[in-house]
C-alpha positions in Angstrom: 0.1 0.3 0.1 1.2 3.9 -1.1 2.2 5.4 1.8 -0.2 8.5 2.1 1.6 12.0 1.5 2.2 14.0 4.6 0.4 16.8 2.5 -3.1 17.4 1.3 -3.0 16.9 -2.3 -4.6 20.3 -3.0 -1.9 22.6 -5.2 -2.1 26.7 -5.2 -5.2 26.4 -3.0 -6.7 29.9 -2.6 -7.0 31.6 0.6 -10.5 31.1 1.2 -10.2 27.5 0.6 -7.0 27.0 2.9 -9.2 28.3 5.5 -12.4 26.4 4.9 -10.1 23.1 4.9 -9.2 24.1 8.7 -13.0 23.9 9.5 -13.4 20.9 7.6 -14.4 21.6 4.0 -13.0 20.0 1.2 -12.4 21.9 -1.6 -14.3 20.6 -5.4 -14.3 21.4 -8.3 -17.6 24.0 -8.8 -20.4 21.9 -10.5 -22.1 23.0 -13.6 -25.7 23.6 -13.6 -27.2 21.4 -16.0 -30.6 21.8 -18.1 -32.5 19.2 -15.4 -31.3 21.7 -12.6 -33.0 24.5 -14.4 -36.4 22.8 -15.1 -36.4 21.8 -11.5 -35.7 25.3 -10.5 -38.3 27.4 -12.7 -41.3 26.0 -10.5 -39.4 27.7 -7.3 -38.0 30.8 -8.7 -40.6 33.2 -7.9 -39.8 34.6 -4.6 -36.5 33.5 -4.7 -34.7 36.3 -3.2 -34.1 38.1 0.0 -34.6 41.6 1.4 -31.0 43.7 1.9 -31.9 46.7 3.6 -28.9 48.0 3.8 -28.5 48.3 0.0 -31.8 50.2 -0.5 -33.9 47.5 -0.1 -32.1 45.6 -2.6 -33.2 41.7 -3.6 -30.5 39.2 -3.0 -30.8 35.9 -5.5 -30.7 32.8 -3.4 -30.0 30.9 -6.5 -32.3 27.9 -6.0 -30.4 26.4 -9.3 -27.1 26.1 -7.4 -28.5 24.7 -4.6 -30.3 22.3 -6.6 -27.3 21.2 -8.7 -24.9 20.7 -5.2 -27.8 17.9 -4.2 -27.5 16.6 -7.6 -23.7 16.3 -7.5 -23.9 14.7 -4.4 -26.2 12.1 -5.5 -24.2 11.4 -8.9 -20.5 11.3 -7.2 -22.2 8.9 -4.8 -21.2 11.1 -1.8 -24.0 9.7 0.3 -21.7 6.6 1.2 -19.2 8.8 2.1 -19.0 9.9 5.9 -21.3 12.2 6.7 -22.2 14.9 6.6 -20.4 15.9 3.2 -18.7 19.4 3.7 -17.7 21.2 0.2 -16.2 24.7 -0.5 -16.5 25.8 -4.6 -14.4 28.3 -5.6 -15.9 30.9 -7.5 -19.4 31.2 -9.2 -21.5 28.2 -10.7 -20.9 27.2 -14.2 -24.3 27.9 -16.1 -26.2 29.9 -13.1 -29.3 31.9 -14.1 -28.7 35.6 -15.4 -30.0 37.9 -13.4 -28.5 41.1 -14.9 -30.6 43.4 -12.5 -29.2 41.4 -9.8 -25.7 40.7 -10.8 -24.1 40.3 -7.4 -19.9 39.1 -7.4 -19.8 35.5 -6.0 -16.6 34.6 -4.9 -17.4 31.1 -3.7 -19.5 28.7 -1.5 -19.7 26.9 1.1 -21.7 23.6 1.3 -22.9 21.0 3.9 -24.7 18.2 2.9 -26.4 15.6 5.1 -26.2 17.2 9.0 -29.3 18.7 9.7 -28.1 20.2 13.2 -27.3 23.2 14.4 -23.6 23.0 14.7 -23.6 23.2 10.5 -25.0 26.5 10.6 -22.5 28.0 13.2 -19.5 26.2 11.2 -20.5 28.3 8.2 -20.9 31.4 9.7 -17.5 30.9 11.6 -15.7 29.7 8.4 -17.1 32.2 6.4 -16.5 35.4 8.8 -12.7 34.0 9.0 -12.3 34.4 5.5 -13.8 37.7 5.2 -11.7 39.1 8.2 -8.6 37.4 6.5 -9.4 39.9 3.3 -9.7 42.7 5.5 -13.4 43.4 6.0 -14.2 44.7 9.5 -17.7 45.4 11.8 -18.9 42.5 10.6 -22.5 41.7 11.7 -24.7 38.6 11.5 -28.8 39.4 10.8 -30.2 36.2 11.4 -33.9 34.6 11.3 -35.7 31.2 11.5 -39.0 30.6 9.4 -38.8 26.6 10.7 -39.9 23.2 9.7 -42.9 22.5 7.5 -45.0 22.3 10.4 -43.8 26.2 11.3 -44.0 27.5 8.0 -47.7 26.2 7.5 -48.8 28.0 10.6 -46.7 31.2 9.7 -48.2 31.4 6.5 -52.0 31.3 7.6 -51.5 34.1 10.0 -49.5 36.0 7.5 -52.1 36.0 5.2 -54.9 36.1 7.5 -53.0 39.6 8.8 -52.6 41.2 5.2 -56.3 40.5 4.3 -57.4 41.8 7.4 -55.4 44.8 6.6 -55.9 44.6 2.6 -56.7 48.3 2.4 -53.4 49.6 3.3 -51.5 47.5 0.6 -50.4 49.7 -2.3 -51.9 47.8 -5.7 -48.8 45.6 -6.1 -49.6 44.4 -2.5 -52.3 43.3 -3.4 -51.2 41.4 -6.5 -48.1 39.4 -4.3 -50.9 38.8 -1.6 -52.6 36.9 -4.4 -49.5 35.2 -5.4 -47.2 34.4 -2.3 -47.6 36.1 1.0 -44.0 35.7 1.5 -43.4 38.4 -0.9 -44.9 41.1 0.7 -42.6 40.6 3.8 -39.5 41.5 1.1 -41.7 44.3 -0.5 -39.8 47.8 -0.5 -43.1 49.8 -0.5 -43.7 53.3 1.4 -47.4 52.2 1.7 -47.2 48.8 2.7 -44.0 49.3 5.5 -46.3 50.3 8.5 -47.9 47.0 7.8 -44.7 45.1 7.5 -43.5 46.2 10.6 -46.6 45.1 12.6 -47.3 41.5 10.6 -46.9 37.9 12.6 -43.2 37.1 12.8 -42.2 33.7 11.6 -40.1 33.1 15.1 -43.4 33.1 16.6 -44.9 29.8 15.2 -41.7 27.8 15.4 -42.3 24.2 16.3 -40.7 23.0 19.0 -37.9 21.2 17.4 -37.4 24.4 15.6 -37.3 26.8 18.2 -34.8 24.4 19.7 -32.7 24.4 16.5 -32.4 27.8 16.3 -31.7 28.8 20.2 -28.7 26.2 19.4 -27.5 28.2 16.6 -27.8 31.4 18.3 -25.6 30.1 21.4 -23.3 29.1 19.0 -23.0 32.8 18.0 -23.2 34.2 21.8 -20.5 31.7 22.6 -18.1 32.6 19.6 -18.8 36.4 20.8 -20.3 37.1 17.1 -22.2 40.0 16.8 -26.0 39.2 15.7 -29.5 40.8 15.4 -32.6 38.7 14.5 -34.1 40.2 11.3 -37.5 39.3 11.1 -37.9 40.0 7.3 -35.5 37.2 6.1 -37.8 34.7 5.3 -36.5 33.3 1.7 -38.3 30.9 -0.5 -41.0 28.9 1.5 -41.2 26.8 -1.2 -37.5 24.9 -0.8 -36.2 26.9 2.4 -36.4 25.6 5.9 -35.1 26.5 9.2 -32.7 29.4 9.2 -31.8 32.1 7.0 -28.7 34.5 7.6 -26.6 37.4 6.2 -23.0 38.4 7.0 -22.8 42.2 6.7 -20.5 44.9 6.9 -20.9 48.5 8.1 -19.0 51.0 6.9 -17.2 53.5 9.4 -16.4 57.3 9.2 -20.2 57.9 7.3 -22.7 60.5 8.4 -24.7 57.8 7.1 -22.8 54.2 7.6 -23.8 52.2 4.7 -24.4 48.4 4.9 -22.7 45.8 2.7 -24.0 42.2 2.3 -20.8 39.9 2.1 -22.6 36.5 2.4 -26.0 35.1 2.3 -26.7 31.7 3.8 -29.7 29.5 4.1 -30.9 26.3 4.9 -32.7 24.0 2.5 -33.7 20.5 3.9 -37.2 20.6 1.9 -35.7 20.8 -1.4 -34.2 17.4 -2.1 -37.7 15.5 -2.5 -38.9 18.2 -4.7 -36.7 17.7 -7.1 -37.2 14.3 -7.1 -34.8 12.6 -4.9 -36.5 9.6 -2.9 -35.8 10.7 0.5 -35.1 13.9 2.2 -31.3 15.2 2.5 -30.4 18.0 5.2 -28.7 21.0 2.7 -27.5 24.2 4.4 -24.8 26.6 2.7 -23.5 30.6 2.4 -22.3 31.9 -0.2 -19.7 34.7 -0.3 -21.1 37.7 -2.6 -17.7 39.8 -2.7 -15.3 40.6 -5.7 -11.8 37.7 -6.0 -9.1 40.0 -5.4 -7.0 40.8 -8.7 -4.2 39.3 -6.7 -4.9 36.1 -5.3 -2.9 35.0 -2.4 -2.8 31.4 -2.6 -0.9 28.4 -0.4 1.5 26.1 -2.0 1.1 23.3 0.0 -1.0 22.0 3.4 0.4 20.0 5.7 -2.1 17.1 6.7 -3.1 17.5 10.2 -1.7 14.7 13.1 -4.4 15.7 15.8 -7.6 14.4 15.7 -10.3 17.0 17.5 -12.9 15.1 19.9 -15.9 17.0 21.7 -18.2 15.6 24.2 -21.7 17.1 25.1 -23.0 20.6 24.0 -20.7 22.9 26.1 -18.0 21.0 24.6 -19.3 21.5 21.2 -20.0 25.2 21.6 -16.2 25.6 22.7 -15.2 23.9 19.7 -15.1 26.5 17.0 -13.4 28.6 18.8 -10.4 25.9 19.4 -10.3 25.3 15.7 -9.9 28.9 15.3 -7.2 29.3 17.7 -5.4 26.7 16.0 -6.2 28.1 12.5 -4.4 31.6 13.3 -1.4 29.3 14.6 -1.4 27.1 11.2 -2.2 24.0 12.9 -4.8 22.1 11.1 -6.9 19.4 13.3 -9.0 16.4 11.7 -12.7 16.7 13.6 -16.4 15.6 13.1 -18.2 18.0 14.8 -21.7 16.9 13.6 -20.9 13.6 15.7 -22.3 13.8 19.4 -21.0 10.4 20.8 -17.4 9.4 21.7 -17.4 5.7 20.3 -18.2 7.1 16.7 -15.1 10.3 17.0 -12.9 7.5 18.2 -13.3 5.0 15.2 -13.0 8.0 12.8 -9.4 8.6 14.8 -8.3 5.0 14.6 -9.5 4.3 10.8 -7.0 7.4 9.9 -4.4 6.5 12.5 -3.7 10.0 13.7 -1.0 9.9 16.0 -2.6 12.7 18.7 -6.3 13.4 20.1 -7.4 16.3 21.5 -10.6 15.8 23.8 -12.1 18.3 25.2 -15.7 17.8 27.4 -18.2 19.5 29.7 -15.3 20.0 32.6 -12.5 21.1 29.7 -14.5 23.7 28.2 -15.9 25.5 31.3 -12.4 25.1 32.6 -10.4 26.6 29.0 -8.4 23.7 28.5 -8.0 20.4 26.5 -6.6 17.3 27.3 -4.1 15.9 24.4 -3.9 12.3 24.2 -0.9 10.2 22.4 -2.6 7.5 20.6 0.1 5.2 20.6 1.2 5.2 24.3 -2.4 6.0 25.7 -0.8 8.8 28.0 -2.5 12.1 28.2 -1.9 15.6 29.9 -4.3 18.6 30.5 -3.5 21.8 28.5 -4.8 25.1 29.0 -6.2 26.9 26.3 -3.5 29.5 26.6 -0.5 27.3 26.1 -2.4 24.5 23.1 -0.6 26.0 20.3 2.8 25.7 21.9 2.4 22.0 22.8 1.1 20.8 20.0 3.5 22.6 18.1 6.5 20.5 19.9 4.5 17.7 18.9 5.3 18.5 14.9 1.9 19.9 14.2 
């Protein structure tokens, strides 16, 4: 058997891809959108925007055809047979994406997680996207986030929203009345002065979340708080109810030094658990992704080669999971990479992966370590281990050769 190289096979990886790799994403060739993807998307395209209040009420496209292409690629390449979830990084815009000239936003790249319905998926996407943006020099970043919940939640919210607007139909413009007939969700994104007051007093989607959706959204917010990520709930982020579900989020940059600060949307994310069956797949597949909406630098920094990890990161318990992304970020900033499976909750599953890939060392964090700000470092060959304060973790693992 040929000995595995100590370096990853990715050559001249762009900065975004190298950062994504630290968080568990695998750089992939960007899928080509095929006719079948466009055909599936046609019935879903109306209302396929979210409002961006920071840019004069502009509407940002969600590009459902790209999500359909990702799911098709997942099936065509038999990715469901791989260890789940599958985490992919795509550089640049999708080939063959629908042309929306009036809504032409630059596309730096995409991060997609398929096969993970848990809140850690959203947290990982947001943290990775923020790390990429910060490395490119963006400052004053804030996450705007909302939840429309699962199918039950969306159904309840739709009924209440429809009843509200029908009761107040006299306050709608002629265009607003047409939207009410077509899709009540579009009224939430309507930049219409006459309808503005109505929109502010309209029912909020998070009020109608089912218990599982309420818990999911609460956990996502707990991750943001633990990671000290500034955020605010934006009730006008609702996406397209035909395929969006649970969380919708944007990363906003607030410009400094102006009398009237401007906001710029730099990333747009959405969970699309409800999409797979609507495009003909036999079972539902959890999906959540974030698109980076910024121009690629004229002179792109590349990483010639990246050393494979000698460490496997293991966490046990929700407190440890909350702590995990920050630990990975601290290691990343010092160019220390780890294998990890943050989507897994049980020790047995994480240990089996670590043994299969024969990682020499393991970092373990449980509830006690998370509360103390420490980590256990274990030598897999001798089974000896040592508890290391987080402030000294980088120095300790670098002595091991990380």
